[in-house]
C-alpha positions, 0 to 999 in steps of 0.5 A: 263316395265310399264313406257313410255320412253319420251326421243325419243319424247323430242329429236324429239321435240327439232329437230323440234323446231330447224328446225322451228327456222332456217326456220321461218326468211327465210319465212318472205318476204316483203309485196306488198302495193298499196300506195294511191294517195294523193289528197292534195291541191296545194301550192301557189308559191309566187315570192320568192319560190325557185324550184330545178329541177333534171333530169335523165341526172344529170342536176340541175336547179334552178328557183325562182318564175316566173323567168326562170330556170338556169342550174347549176352544183352540186357545183353551186347549193350547193353554191346557196342553202347555200346563200339561207339558210343564206338569208332566213332560214325560206323559203321553197324550192321545189324539182322537180325531174324526176320520173325515178330518183333513190330514193337515188339521190332524197334523196341526193338532199334533204340532200344537201338542209338540210345541206345548212341550209334550214329546209323546203323542199317540193316535187313537184308532179303531181295531180293523174289522174282519171282512 
């Protein structure tokens, strides 16, 4: 017989193709990224700026400019944000959340502000420290 039988070769290639198709998505892993620190200039807070604070204990605080912060419940905070959204829809509200809070909790606070009619929400951070 002078011809080469390619059937076993095709069978092996198809099996290898299936193995690679199954294992390729399993090999994809997340990439560790060292995020850069932001050296943004500080925003000047006027007497009308509203600052929402959230602690790891679940307490909410609300401060306007240089006035002392009030400790509020979640319902009281929502009511105050709705009033702020109706009275000053163009003002920005700043969120000052504890760094140990889960990301979902901070996102819930941001969503609460957006639903209250406040389109501009900023996050308060510390400037980066020099190494």
